[in-house]
Residue, then its C-alpha position, 0 to 999 in steps of 0.5 A: x090524848x096522851x103525849x109523853x115527851x123525853x121523860x126522865x124520873x127518879x125515886x124521890x127518896x134515893x135519887x135512883x133514875x128509873x125513867x130515862x128519856x121515855x117517848x110515847x103517844x096514845x091517841x083517843x080511841x086507842x088501846x096501847x099495850x106497854x110490855x117489857x121485862x121486870x124492872x123496865x119501869x112499867x109500874x113506875x110509869x103508871x104511878x107517874x101518870x097518876x101523880x104519886x109523890x114517891x117519884x120526881x120528874x127531872x126532865x121532859x113533860x107529860x101532856x094530857x089533852x094538850x096540857x101538862x099535868x106535871x103540876x097537878x096533884x093526884x086528885x086533880x088528875x083523877x078529876x080530869x079523867x085519869x084513872x089508875x088500876x093498881x097491880x095490888x089494890x090497897x085494902x082500906x079497913x073501915x070504908x065500905x066499898x059502896x060508900x067509897x063508890x058514892x063519894x068517888x062518883x060524886x066528887x067526879x061529878x062535882x068536878x064536872x059541875x054536875x049535881x050529886x047522885x041521888x041514892x036511888x040513881x046511885x044504887x041503880x048504876x052500881x047494881x047494873x055495873x056490878x051485874x056486868x062483872x058478875x059481882x055479888x052486890x053483897x060484896x060491896x057492903x064489905x070494907x074496900x078490898x078487905x078480904x077480897x080475892x085477887x080476882x075480886x080486887x080486880x073486878x072492884x077496880x074495873x067496877x070503879x072504872x065503869x062507874x067513874x067513866x075516866x077518859x085515860x085508863x091505865x091498867x097496871x098488870x090487871x091480869x096479875x093473880x087472875x084465873x082464866x074465868x076472872x081474866x075473861x070477866x075483867x077483860x070483857x069489862x075493859x072492852x066494854x069501856x073502849x070508846x072513840x073518846x077514851x084511851x086505855x094503856x094496858x101494862x103487862x108482862x104477858x100476851x095472854x091478856x092481850x088475847x082478850x084486850x086486843x091492843x091497837x099498838x104495842x110498846x116495849x119498855x126497857x131501862x126506862x125507854x120505849x125501845x120498839x113500837x108496833x101493832x098487836x103482832x109485836x106482842x105475839x112475837x114477844x110471847x114467841x121469842x122473848x125480849x132478847x132479840x128486841x133488846x139486842x136490836x136496840x143496843 
């Protein structure tokens, strides 16, 4: 589903290179974990996948279902089924969460050539999804993410993911700011979306998230490159021994 080939990318404003020859393949049905120390390029990779304009790809390609996405803008990528859950979701005053969800879902349906949802059908879908994440439906009447706790923001993003049903889910440090209970609820929501037709990329510093969302593959990112890949046991080794040994092997 996702194939990244010799990707090089830099910050558009000042030309600082962040991604330096990154190669990665993620298959349908796979949960791939991306780990690495601070400054290794993990969040930058997620932004580039989503099409953020702050970054410029200077070499290489990103293939999604065999097609390059480099010329697609963020809206086109979203319509094609690519979803990014942010580490720090933005607050959007004046936009009710429920209205945001309705507009987003109908935009996706339009892109797929489907009819827009009628209000009763929309409300039924939202209530069912919210209940599965222990979310109070009253929260969805508030402006998007405004005044939400860290856990509420992450639940709101997983709610969006459940309702939009993307094919490639990229989770940028979803465990950031979550207590143990919220971590389990969010993880259960992600696990419910595991499917033979969907790929999930989980970006995290810590193995604790991967105790709840068990990955099929683990990839260590350092200085803009994948320096080691393995199965879930690699995450356990990193938790026990840190990144120094893996970095030393790649030097």
